[in-house]
N, CA, C, O and the ligand as a Tripos MOL2 file, in Angstrom:
@<TRIPOS>MOLECULE
protein
  253   251    64     0     0
PROTEIN
NO_CHARGES

@<TRIPOS>ATOM
      1 N           0.8730   -1.2090   -0.0340 N.3       1 MET1
      2 CA          0.1080    0.0760    0.0200 C.3       1 MET1
      3 C           0.8000    1.3360   -0.0570 C.2       1 MET1
      4 O           1.6230    1.5830    0.8240 O.2       1 MET1
      5 N           0.6060    2.1170   -0.9150 N.am      2 ALA2
      6 CA          1.3250    3.4740   -1.0750 C.3       2 ALA2
      7 C           1.0020    4.2700    0.1350 C.2       2 ALA2
      8 O          -0.1120    4.3010    0.6560 O.2       2 ALA2
      9 N           2.1560    4.9750    0.5890 N.am      3 LYS3
     10 CA          1.9580    5.7730    1.7270 C.3       3 LYS3
     11 C           1.6730    7.2060    1.2310 C.2       3 LYS3
     12 O           2.0770    7.6210    0.1450 O.2       3 LYS3
     13 N           0.9900    7.8870    2.0540 N.am      4 ARG4
     14 CA          0.4690    9.1610    1.5580 C.3       4 ARG4
     15 C           1.8470   10.2090    1.7150 C.2       4 ARG4
     16 O           2.5620   10.1230    2.7140 O.2       4 ARG4
     17 N           2.0780   11.0210    0.8180 N.am      5 THR5
     18 CA          3.1000   12.1370    0.7830 C.3       5 THR5
     19 C           2.5620   13.3170    1.2200 C.2       5 THR5
     20 O           1.4850   13.8070    0.8810 O.2       5 THR5
     21 N           3.4780   13.8040    2.0960 N.am      6 TYR6
     22 CA          2.9530   15.2280    2.6370 C.3       6 TYR6
     23 C           4.1050   16.1710    2.6120 C.2       6 TYR6
     24 O           5.2510   15.7200    2.6290 O.2       6 TYR6
     25 N           3.8770   17.4500    2.5740 N.am      7 VAL7
     26 CA          4.9430   18.3530    2.3850 C.3       7 VAL7
     27 C           4.9070   19.3060    3.7490 C.2       7 VAL7
     28 O           3.8290   19.6330    4.2470 O.2       7 VAL7
     29 N           6.0100   19.6640    4.2300 N.am      8 CYS8
     30 CA          6.1580   20.5340    5.4470 C.3       8 CYS8
     31 C           5.8430   21.9600    4.9750 C.2       8 CYS8
     32 O           6.4500   22.4830    4.0410 O.2       8 CYS8
     33 N           4.9110   22.5330    5.6330 N.am      9 ARG9
     34 CA          4.5440   23.9590    5.2550 C.3       9 ARG9
     35 C           5.6970   24.9290    5.5180 C.2       9 ARG9
     36 O           5.7980   26.0010    4.9230 O.2       9 ARG9
     37 N           6.5250   24.5150    6.4020 N.am     10 LYS10
     38 CA          7.6770   25.5300    6.8630 C.3      10 LYS10
     39 C           8.8840   25.3250    5.8290 C.2      10 LYS10
     40 O           9.2840   26.3000    5.1910 O.2      10 LYS10
     41 N           9.4000   24.2060    5.6790 N.am     11 CYS11
     42 CA         10.5900   24.1210    4.8380 C.3      11 CYS11
     43 C          10.2720   23.4610    3.4710 C.2      11 CYS11
     44 O          11.1770   23.4610    2.6360 O.2      11 CYS11
     45 N           9.0810   22.8990    3.1570 N.am     12 LYS12
     46 CA          8.6590   22.3870    1.9780 C.3      12 LYS12
     47 C           9.3200   21.0910    1.6240 C.2      12 LYS12
     48 O           9.3930   20.7030    0.4580 O.2      12 LYS12
     49 N           9.7860   20.4450    2.6180 N.am     13 ARG13
     50 CA         10.4460   18.9390    2.5310 C.3      13 ARG13
     51 C           9.2190   18.0450    2.3980 C.2      13 ARG13
     52 O           8.1360   18.2900    2.9310 O.2      13 ARG13
     53 N           9.5030   16.9340    1.6010 N.am     14 PHE14
     54 CA          8.5710   16.0080    1.5410 C.3      14 PHE14
     55 C           8.6990   14.9740    2.6190 C.2      14 PHE14
     56 O           9.8320   14.6670    2.9920 O.2      14 PHE14
     57 N           7.6060   14.3860    3.1750 N.am     15 THR15
     58 CA          7.7610   13.3800    4.1430 C.3      15 THR15
     59 C           6.5080   12.4330    4.1350 C.2      15 THR15
     60 O           5.3860   12.8270    3.8190 O.2      15 THR15
     61 N           6.7980   11.1780    4.5040 N.am     16 THR16
     62 CA          5.7470   10.3440    4.6260 C.3      16 THR16
     63 C           5.3200   10.1350    6.0100 C.2      16 THR16
     64 O           4.3470    9.4290    6.2750 O.2      16 THR16
     65 N           6.0700   10.7720    6.9640 N.am     17 ASP17
     66 CA          5.7690   10.6290    8.4520 C.3      17 ASP17
     67 C           4.8320   11.6780    8.8620 C.2      17 ASP17
     68 O           4.4970   12.5230    8.0320 O.2      17 ASP17
     69 N           4.3340   11.7110   10.1630 N.am     18 LYS18
     70 CA          3.5050   12.7990   10.5000 C.3      18 LYS18
     71 C           4.1480   14.0030   11.0280 C.2      18 LYS18
     72 O           3.4530   14.9090   11.4890 O.2      18 LYS18
     73 N           5.4770   14.0830   10.9950 N.am     19 GLU19
     74 CA          6.1620   15.2830   11.2320 C.3      19 GLU19
     75 C           7.2920   15.3290   10.2300 C.2      19 GLU19
     76 O           7.7530   14.3650    9.6180 O.2      19 GLU19
     77 N           7.6790   16.6240   10.1520 N.am     20 CYS20
     78 CA          8.9520   17.0330    9.1890 C.3      20 CYS20
     79 C          10.2720   16.2980    9.7140 C.2      20 CYS20
     80 O          10.4900   16.2770   10.9260 O.2      20 CYS20
     81 N          11.0720   15.7490    8.8960 N.am     21 PRO21
     82 CA         12.3030   15.2270    9.3250 C.3      21 PRO21
     83 C          13.3150   16.2660    9.6200 C.2      21 PRO21
     84 O          14.2970   15.9980   10.3120 O.2      21 PRO21
     85 N          13.1050   17.4860    9.1020 N.am     22 ILE22
     86 CA         14.1230   18.6240    9.2080 C.3      22 ILE22
     87 C          13.7540   19.4870   10.2830 C.2      22 ILE22
     88 O          14.6160   19.6970   11.1370 O.2      22 ILE22
     89 N          12.6760   20.0070   10.3990 N.am     23 CYS23
     90 CA         12.3390   20.9420   11.4440 C.3      23 CYS23
     91 C          11.3660   20.4750   12.3890 C.2      23 CYS23
     92 O          10.8640   21.2530   13.2000 O.2      23 CYS23
     93 N          11.0510   19.1990   12.3390 N.am     24 LYS24
     94 CA         10.1560   18.6060   13.2390 C.3      24 LYS24
     95 C           8.8030   19.1640   13.3630 C.2      24 LYS24
     96 O           8.1070   18.8360   14.3240 O.2      24 LYS24
     97 N           8.3700   19.9900   12.4570 N.am     25 SER25
     98 CA          7.0390   20.6870   12.4180 C.3      25 SER25
     99 C           5.9740   19.6880   11.9420 C.2      25 SER25
    100 O           6.2250   18.9060   11.0250 O.2      25 SER25
    101 N           4.8300   19.7130   12.5420 N.am     26 THR26
    102 CA          3.7600   18.8270   12.3860 C.3      26 THR26
    103 C           2.7380   19.5760   11.4070 C.2      26 THR26
    104 O           1.6460   19.0610   11.1680 O.2      26 THR26
    105 N           3.0980   20.7500   10.8710 N.am     27 ALA27
    106 CA          2.3680   21.5440    9.9750 C.3      27 ALA27
    107 C           2.5200   21.0110    8.6370 C.2      27 ALA27
    108 O           3.2720   21.6300    7.8840 O.2      27 ALA27
    109 N           1.9270   19.9510    8.1990 N.am     28 LEU28
    110 CA          2.0580   19.2850    6.9510 C.3      28 LEU28
    111 C           0.9380   19.5630    6.1020 C.2      28 LEU28
    112 O          -0.1500   19.8020    6.6260 O.2      28 LEU28
    113 N           1.0810   19.5610    4.7260 N.am     29 SER29
    114 CA          0.0400   19.7370    3.7540 C.3      29 SER29
    115 C           0.0660   18.5420    2.6500 C.2      29 SER29
    116 O           1.1360   18.0750    2.2580 O.2      29 SER29
    117 N          -1.0960   18.1210    2.2160 N.am     30 ALA30
    118 CA         -1.0450   17.2150    1.2220 C.3      30 ALA30
    119 C          -1.3810   17.8030   -0.1010 C.2      30 ALA30
    120 O          -1.6230   17.1000   -1.0820 O.2      30 ALA30
    121 N          -1.3920   19.0760   -0.1140 N.am     31 SER31
    122 CA         -1.7890   19.9060   -1.2590 C.3      31 SER31
    123 C          -0.5060   20.7260   -1.6590 C.2      31 SER31
    124 O          -0.1610   21.6750   -0.9550 O.2      31 SER31
    125 N           0.2160   20.3640   -2.7980 N.am     32 TRP32
    126 CA          1.4260   20.9360   -3.2470 C.3      32 TRP32
    127 C           1.5000   20.9590   -4.7520 C.2      32 TRP32
    128 O           0.7150   20.3480   -5.4770 O.2      32 TRP32
    129 N           2.4400   21.6620   -5.1430 N.am     33 LYS33
    130 CA          2.6190   21.8440   -6.6370 C.3      33 LYS33
    131 C           4.1390   21.7840   -6.9260 C.2      33 LYS33
    132 O           4.9290   22.3900   -6.2020 O.2      33 LYS33
    133 N           4.5110   21.1080   -7.9070 N.am     34 GLY34
    134 CA          6.0440   21.2280   -8.2300 C.3      34 GLY34
    135 C           6.9460   20.5260   -7.4840 C.2      34 GLY34
    136 O           6.9250   20.6920   -6.2640 O.2      34 GLY34
    137 N           7.8260   19.6850   -8.0290 N.am     35 LEU35
    138 CA          8.6810   18.9150   -7.1440 C.3      35 LEU35
    139 C          10.1500   19.1030   -7.6570 C.2      35 LEU35
    140 O          10.4320   18.9650   -8.8470 O.2      35 LEU35
    141 N          11.0450   19.4170   -6.7210 N.am     36 ILE36
    142 CA         12.4700   19.6340   -7.0090 C.3      36 ILE36
    143 C          13.3440   18.7420   -6.2150 C.2      36 ILE36
    144 O          12.9660   18.4640   -5.0770 O.2      36 ILE36
    145 N          14.4350   18.2650   -6.6450 N.am     37 VAL37
    146 CA         15.4340   17.4010   -5.8290 C.3      37 VAL37
    147 C          16.6560   18.3250   -5.7920 C.2      37 VAL37
    148 O          17.2010   18.6980   -6.8310 O.2      37 VAL37
    149 N          17.0340   18.6530   -4.6850 N.am     38 ILE38
    150 CA         18.2920   19.3890   -4.4230 C.3      38 ILE38
    151 C          19.3510   18.3350   -3.8750 C.2      38 ILE38
    152 O          19.1910   17.7170   -2.8230 O.2      38 ILE38
    153 N          20.4010   18.2120   -4.6760 N.am     39 ASN39
    154 CA         21.4550   17.4350   -4.4180 C.3      39 ASN39
    155 C          22.5700   18.1540   -3.5430 C.2      39 ASN39
    156 O          23.0550   17.6520   -2.5280 O.2      39 ASN39
    157 N          22.9220   19.4200   -4.0760 N.am     40 ASP40
    158 CA         23.9460   20.1270   -3.4280 C.3      40 ASP40
    159 C          23.3200   21.5120   -3.2610 C.2      40 ASP40
    160 O          23.2600   22.2760   -4.2250 O.2      40 ASP40
    161 N          22.8020   21.8880   -1.9230 N.am     41 PRO41
    162 CA         22.2860   23.1810   -1.6770 C.3      41 PRO41
    163 C          23.3100   24.3260   -1.8770 C.2      41 PRO41
    164 O          22.9690   25.4440   -2.2650 O.2      41 PRO41
    165 N          24.5670   23.9850   -1.5920 N.am     42 ASN42
    166 CA         25.4650   25.0450   -1.7250 C.3      42 ASN42
    167 C          25.7240   25.5310   -3.2310 C.2      42 ASN42
    168 O          26.1860   26.6480   -3.4670 O.2      42 ASN42
    169 N          25.3990   24.6240   -4.2150 N.am     43 ASP43
    170 CA         25.6110   24.7800   -5.5910 C.3      43 ASP43
    171 C          24.3440   24.9810   -6.3880 C.2      43 ASP43
    172 O          24.3060   24.8590   -7.6120 O.2      43 ASP43
    173 N          23.2920   25.3000   -5.6190 N.am     44 SER44
    174 CA         21.8750   25.5560   -6.3290 C.3      44 SER44
    175 C          21.2820   26.7830   -6.1230 C.2      44 SER44
    176 O          21.0420   27.1260   -4.9650 O.2      44 SER44
    177 N          20.9750   27.5780   -7.1450 N.am     45 GLU45
    178 CA         20.2710   28.9740   -6.9850 C.3      45 GLU45
    179 C          18.8730   28.7460   -6.4730 C.2      45 GLU45
    180 O          18.2930   29.5580   -5.7530 O.2      45 GLU45
    181 N          18.3410   27.5650   -6.8920 N.am     46 ILE46
    182 CA         16.8110   27.4150   -6.4600 C.3      46 ILE46
    183 C          16.9130   27.1530   -4.9170 C.2      46 ILE46
    184 O          16.1420   27.7640   -4.1780 O.2      46 ILE46
    185 N          17.8160   26.2850   -4.4010 N.am     47 ALA47
    186 CA         18.0100   25.9890   -3.0400 C.3      47 ALA47
    187 C          18.1500   27.2450   -2.2930 C.2      47 ALA47
    188 O          17.5740   27.3710   -1.2120 O.2      47 ALA47
    189 N          18.9230   28.2480   -2.8230 N.am     48 LYS48
    190 CA         19.2480   29.5830   -2.1500 C.3      48 LYS48
    191 C          17.9310   30.2930   -2.0200 C.2      48 LYS48
    192 O          17.6050   30.8050   -0.9490 O.2      48 LYS48
    193 N          17.2130   30.3340   -3.0220 N.am     49 THR49
    194 CA         16.0150   31.1390   -3.1290 C.3      49 THR49
    195 C          14.8950   30.4990   -2.2570 C.2      49 THR49
    196 O          13.9780   31.1820   -1.8010 O.2      49 THR49
    197 N          14.9980   29.2650   -2.0620 N.am     50 LEU50
    198 CA         13.8210   28.6330   -1.2280 C.3      50 LEU50
    199 C          14.4330   28.5770    0.3060 C.2      50 LEU50
    200 O          13.7410   28.3640    1.3010 O.2      50 LEU50
    201 N          15.7860   28.7940    0.3110 N.am     51 GLY51
    202 CA         16.2740   28.7840    1.7190 C.3      51 GLY51
    203 C          16.4920   27.2230    2.2290 C.2      51 GLY51
    204 O          16.2770   26.8900    3.3950 O.2      51 GLY51
    205 N          16.9390   26.3280    1.2230 N.am     52 ILE52
    206 CA         17.0010   24.9780    1.6240 C.3      52 ILE52
    207 C          18.6700   24.7140    1.8310 C.2      52 ILE52
    208 O          19.5660   25.0250    1.0460 O.2      52 ILE52
    209 N          18.7730   24.1160    2.9930 N.am     53 THR53
    210 CA         20.1640   23.7940    3.3230 C.3      53 THR53
    211 C          20.5260   22.2960    3.3840 C.2      53 THR53
    212 O          21.6930   21.9170    3.4860 O.2      53 THR53
    213 N          19.4750   21.4690    3.3160 N.am     54 VAL54
    214 CA         19.6450   19.9310    3.4000 C.3      54 VAL54
    215 C          19.2500   19.5150    2.1100 C.2      54 VAL54
    216 O          18.3120   20.0760    1.5430 O.2      54 VAL54
    217 N          19.9770   18.4300    1.5060 N.am     55 PRO55
    218 CA         19.7980   17.7810    0.2320 C.3      55 PRO55
    219 C          18.4360   17.0300    0.4560 C.2      55 PRO55
    220 O          18.1580   16.6150    1.5810 O.2      55 PRO55
    221 N          17.5570   16.8460   -0.6440 N.am     56 GLY56
    222 CA         16.4870   16.1090   -0.5070 C.3      56 GLY56
    223 C          15.5630   16.5030   -1.6270 C.2      56 GLY56
    224 O          15.9430   17.0950   -2.6380 O.2      56 GLY56
    225 N          14.1850   16.0950   -1.3520 N.am     57 LYS57
    226 CA         13.1280   16.2380   -2.3080 C.3      57 LYS57
    227 C          12.1540   17.3090   -1.5940 C.2      57 LYS57
    228 O          11.7150   17.1540   -0.4540 O.2      57 LYS57
    229 N          11.8690   18.4550   -2.4490 N.am     58 TYR58
    230 CA         11.0520   19.7080   -1.8760 C.3      58 TYR58
    231 C           9.9370   19.8990   -2.9130 C.2      58 TYR58
    232 O           9.9630   19.4390   -4.0550 O.2      58 TYR58
    233 N           8.9670   20.6260   -2.3790 N.am     59 ALA59
    234 CA          7.8540   21.1040   -3.2190 C.3      59 ALA59
    235 C           8.0460   22.4790   -3.4850 C.2      59 ALA59
    236 O           8.6210   23.1510   -2.6290 O.2      59 ALA59
    237 N           7.6160   23.0640   -4.6510 N.am     60 LEU60
    238 CA          7.8220   24.3820   -4.9990 C.3      60 LEU60
    239 C           6.7750   25.2510   -4.3310 C.2      60 LEU60
    240 O           7.0860   26.3110   -3.7870 O.2      60 LEU60
    241 N           5.4630   24.7700   -4.3780 N.am     61 PHE61
    242 CA          4.2770   25.5160   -3.6360 C.3      61 PHE61
    243 C           3.5120   24.5240   -2.7600 C.2      61 PHE61
    244 O           3.1600   23.3930   -3.0960 O.2      61 PHE61
    245 N           3.3070   25.1310   -1.5700 N.am     62 VAL62
    246 CA          2.4140   24.3440   -0.5960 C.3      62 VAL62
    247 C           1.2730   25.1360   -0.1890 C.2      62 VAL62
    248 O           1.4200   26.2650    0.2790 O.2      62 VAL62
    249 N           0.0590   24.5510   -0.3600 N.am     63 ASP63
    250 CA         -1.0880   25.3220    0.0660 C.3      63 ASP63
    251 C          -1.3490   25.3140    1.6980 C.2      63 ASP63
    252 O          -2.2980   25.9370    2.1740 O.2      63 ASP63
    253 ZN         10.0050   21.0890    7.8950 Zn       64 ZN64
@<TRIPOS>BOND
     1     1     2 1
     2     2     3 1
     3     3     4 2
     4     3     5 am
     5     5     6 1
     6     6     7 1
     7     7     8 2
     8     7     9 am
     9     9    10 1
    10    10    11 1
    11    11    12 2
    12    11    13 am
    13    13    14 1
    14    14    15 1
    15    15    16 2
    16    15    17 am
    17    17    18 1
    18    18    19 1
    19    19    20 2
    20    19    21 am
    21    21    22 1
    22    22    23 1
    23    23    24 2
    24    23    25 am
    25    25    26 1
    26    26    27 1
    27    27    28 2
    28    27    29 am
    29    29    30 1
    30    30    31 1
    31    31    32 2
    32    31    33 am
    33    33    34 1
    34    34    35 1
    35    35    36 2
    36    35    37 am
    37    37    38 1
    38    38    39 1
    39    39    40 2
    40    39    41 am
    41    41    42 1
    42    42    43 1
    43    43    44 2
    44    43    45 am
    45    45    46 1
    46    46    47 1
    47    47    48 2
    48    47    49 am
    49    49    50 1
    50    50    51 1
    51    51    52 2
    52    51    53 am
    53    53    54 1
    54    54    55 1
    55    55    56 2
    56    55    57 am
    57    57    58 1
    58    58    59 1
    59    59    60 2
    60    59    61 am
    61    61    62 1
    62    62    63 1
    63    63    64 2
    64    63    65 am
    65    65    66 1
    66    66    67 1
    67    67    68 2
    68    67    69 am
    69    69    70 1
    70    70    71 1
    71    71    72 2
    72    71    73 am
    73    73    74 1
    74    74    75 1
    75    75    76 2
    76    75    77 am
    77    77    78 1
    78    78    79 1
    79    79    80 2
    80    79    81 am
    81    81    82 1
    82    82    83 1
    83    83    84 2
    84    83    85 am
    85    85    86 1
    86    86    87 1
    87    87    88 2
    88    87    89 am
    89    89    90 1
    90    90    91 1
    91    91    92 2
    92    91    93 am
    93    93    94 1
    94    94    95 1
    95    95    96 2
    96    95    97 am
    97    97    98 1
    98    98    99 1
    99    99   100 2
   100    99   101 am
   101   101   102 1
   102   102   103 1
   103   103   104 2
   104   103   105 am
   105   105   106 1
   106   106   107 1
   107   107   108 2
   108   107   109 am
   109   109   110 1
   110   110   111 1
   111   111   112 2
   112   111   113 am
   113   113   114 1
   114   114   115 1
   115   115   116 2
   116   115   117 am
   117   117   118 1
   118   118   119 1
   119   119   120 2
   120   119   121 am
   121   121   122 1
   122   122   123 1
   123   123   124 2
   124   123   125 am
   125   125   126 1
   126   126   127 1
   127   127   128 2
   128   127   129 am
   129   129   130 1
   130   130   131 1
   131   131   132 2
   132   131   133 am
   133   133   134 1
   134   134   135 1
   135   135   136 2
   136   135   137 am
   137   137   138 1
   138   138   139 1
   139   139   140 2
   140   139   141 am
   141   141   142 1
   142   142   143 1
   143   143   144 2
   144   143   145 am
   145   145   146 1
   146   146   147 1
   147   147   148 2
   148   147   149 am
   149   149   150 1
   150   150   151 1
   151   151   152 2
   152   151   153 am
   153   153   154 1
   154   154   155 1
   155   155   156 2
   156   155   157 am
   157   157   158 1
   158   158   159 1
   159   159   160 2
   160   159   161 am
   161   161   162 1
   162   162   163 1
   163   163   164 2
   164   163   165 am
   165   165   166 1
   166   166   167 1
   167   167   168 2
   168   167   169 am
   169   169   170 1
   170   170   171 1
   171   171   172 2
   172   171   173 am
   173   173   174 1
   174   174   175 1
   175   175   176 2
   176   175   177 am
   177   177   178 1
   178   178   179 1
   179   179   180 2
   180   179   181 am
   181   181   182 1
   182   182   183 1
   183   183   184 2
   184   183   185 am
   185   185   186 1
   186   186   187 1
   187   187   188 2
   188   187   189 am
   189   189   190 1
   190   190   191 1
   191   191   192 2
   192   191   193 am
   193   193   194 1
   194   194   195 1
   195   195   196 2
   196   195   197 am
   197   197   198 1
   198   198   199 1
   199   199   200 2
   200   199   201 am
   201   201   202 1
   202   202   203 1
   203   203   204 2
   204   203   205 am
   205   205   206 1
   206   206   207 1
   207   207   208 2
   208   207   209 am
   209   209   210 1
   210   210   211 1
   211   211   212 2
   212   211   213 am
   213   213   214 1
   214   214   215 1
   215   215   216 2
   216   215   217 am
   217   217   218 1
   218   218   219 1
   219   219   220 2
   220   219   221 am
   221   221   222 1
   222   222   223 1
   223   223   224 2
   224   223   225 am
   225   225   226 1
   226   226   227 1
   227   227   228 2
   228   227   229 am
   229   229   230 1
   230   230   231 1
   231   231   232 2
   232   231   233 am
   233   233   234 1
   234   234   235 1
   235   235   236 2
   236   235   237 am
   237   237   238 1
   238   238   239 1
   239   239   240 2
   240   239   241 am
   241   241   242 1
   242   242   243 1
   243   243   244 2
   244   243   245 am
   245   245   246 1
   246   246   247 1
   247   247   248 2
   248   247   249 am
   249   249   250 1
   250   250   251 1
   251   251   252 2
@<TRIPOS>SUBSTRUCTURE
     1 MET1         2 RESIDUE 1 A MET
     2 ALA2         6 RESIDUE 1 A ALA
     3 LYS3        10 RESIDUE 1 A LYS
     4 ARG4        14 RESIDUE 1 A ARG
     5 THR5        18 RESIDUE 1 A THR
     6 TYR6        22 RESIDUE 1 A TYR
     7 VAL7        26 RESIDUE 1 A VAL
     8 CYS8        30 RESIDUE 1 A CYS
     9 ARG9        34 RESIDUE 1 A ARG
    10 LYS10       38 RESIDUE 1 A LYS
    11 CYS11       42 RESIDUE 1 A CYS
    12 LYS12       46 RESIDUE 1 A LYS
    13 ARG13       50 RESIDUE 1 A ARG
    14 PHE14       54 RESIDUE 1 A PHE
    15 THR15       58 RESIDUE 1 A THR
    16 THR16       62 RESIDUE 1 A THR
    17 ASP17       66 RESIDUE 1 A ASP
    18 LYS18       70 RESIDUE 1 A LYS
    19 GLU19       74 RESIDUE 1 A GLU
    20 CYS20       78 RESIDUE 1 A CYS
    21 PRO21       82 RESIDUE 1 A PRO
    22 ILE22       86 RESIDUE 1 A ILE
    23 CYS23       90 RESIDUE 1 A CYS
    24 LYS24       94 RESIDUE 1 A LYS
    25 SER25       98 RESIDUE 1 A SER
    26 THR26      102 RESIDUE 1 A THR
    27 ALA27      106 RESIDUE 1 A ALA
    28 LEU28      110 RESIDUE 1 A LEU
    29 SER29      114 RESIDUE 1 A SER
    30 ALA30      118 RESIDUE 1 A ALA
    31 SER31      122 RESIDUE 1 A SER
    32 TRP32      126 RESIDUE 1 A TRP
    33 LYS33      130 RESIDUE 1 A LYS
    34 GLY34      134 RESIDUE 1 A GLY
    35 LEU35      138 RESIDUE 1 A LEU
    36 ILE36      142 RESIDUE 1 A ILE
    37 VAL37      146 RESIDUE 1 A VAL
    38 ILE38      150 RESIDUE 1 A ILE
    39 ASN39      154 RESIDUE 1 A ASN
    40 ASP40      158 RESIDUE 1 A ASP
    41 PRO41      162 RESIDUE 1 A PRO
    42 ASN42      166 RESIDUE 1 A ASN
    43 ASP43      170 RESIDUE 1 A ASP
    44 SER44      174 RESIDUE 1 A SER
    45 GLU45      178 RESIDUE 1 A GLU
    46 ILE46      182 RESIDUE 1 A ILE
    47 ALA47      186 RESIDUE 1 A ALA
    48 LYS48      190 RESIDUE 1 A LYS
    49 THR49      194 RESIDUE 1 A THR
    50 LEU50      198 RESIDUE 1 A LEU
    51 GLY51      202 RESIDUE 1 A GLY
    52 ILE52      206 RESIDUE 1 A ILE
    53 THR53      210 RESIDUE 1 A THR
    54 VAL54      214 RESIDUE 1 A VAL
    55 PRO55      218 RESIDUE 1 A PRO
    56 GLY56      222 RESIDUE 1 A GLY
    57 LYS57      226 RESIDUE 1 A LYS
    58 TYR58      230 RESIDUE 1 A TYR
    59 ALA59      234 RESIDUE 1 A ALA
    60 LEU60      238 RESIDUE 1 A LEU
    61 PHE61      242 RESIDUE 1 A PHE
    62 VAL62      246 RESIDUE 1 A VAL
    63 ASP63      250 RESIDUE 1 A ASP
    64 ZN64       253 GROUP 0 **** ****
């Protein structure tokens, strides 16, 4: 059975848990648009724009 994917409203990180693995926030949303994968936050303009410092999968927009 597929797990539901949520996005953290604070840092936009994807998670299948009930809390964000990065900031431990429980403010998660199942409504999101756009998916980006950040491999090297220090070498990514998008990561800098979004304030991402940890490699991983992120959503561009979260409702
Ligand atoms: Zn978070």
